[in-house]
C-alpha positions, 0 to 999 in steps of 0.5 A, spaced: 725 837 949 723 843 953 726 840 959 733 840 956 732 846 952 730 850 958 736 846 963 741 849 957 738 857 959 739 855 966 745 857 968 749 861 961 749 867 965 753 864 971 758 860 966 761 866 962 763 870 969 765 862 971 770 861 965 774 868 964 775 867 973 778 859 972 779 859 964 775 857 959 777 849 959 777 847 965 769 849 966 768 846 959 771 839 961 767 839 968 760 841 963 762 835 959 763 830 965 756 833 967 753 832 961 755 824 961 754 823 967 746 826 967 746 821 960 748 814 964 743 817 970 737 817 965 738 809 965 737 809 972 730 812 972 724 809 973 718 816 973 717 820 967 719 826 973 726 823 974 726 822 966 724 829 965 729 832 971 735 828 967 734 832 961 734 837 964 741 836 967 743 833 960 740 841 958 745 844 963 751 840 961 748 843 954 749 850 956 756 850 958 758 849 950 753 856 948 757 860 953 764 858 954 764 854 946 762 860 943 768 864 948 773 859 947 772 860 938 772 868 939 779 867 943 782 861 939 782 864 931 783 869 926 776 873 924 774 869 918 776 862 921 771 864 927 765 867 923 766 859 919 766 856 925 761 860 929 756 859 923 758 852 923 755 851 930 749 855 929 747 851 923 748 845 927 744 848 934 738 850 929 739 843 925 739 839 931 732 839 935 729 837 928 734 831 926 734 829 933 728 827 934 727 823 927 734 820 928 731 818 936 725 815 932 730 811 927 734 808 932 728 806 937 726 801 932 734 797 933 735 798 940 731 800 947 731 807 948 737 807 953 742 806 948 740 813 945 742 816 952 749 811 952 751 814 945 751 821 946 755 819 953 760 816 950 760 821 945 761 826 949 767 822 952 770 822 946 769 830 946 772 830 953 779 827 951 779 831 945 778 837 950 
């Protein structure tokens, strides 16, 4: 989890200015695509070091949401709606690290651990299509 969260803060300083220049949507699409690839790449790991590296790369995909997603919301909605959406995103960001491991532990009882990352990639692909 530490590698994932460390990856989540790794590029935030760069992504804001990059999305200002290139546009929010292309940068967000690149981040989601990066996340999908890193989720699928984790299926190929054979050592714990490779697993940690892939989790770090997944975290980098996560940082696209934080850096670009909030700016997109600010630009796309009126202030009252923006506050509600931002609050919802903040709540999800706070609750996900608590519930994620519990959900993962439950899933491991019915499917192999790799299935979590296939699920993440599939959900990210749906998000990619929606962007």
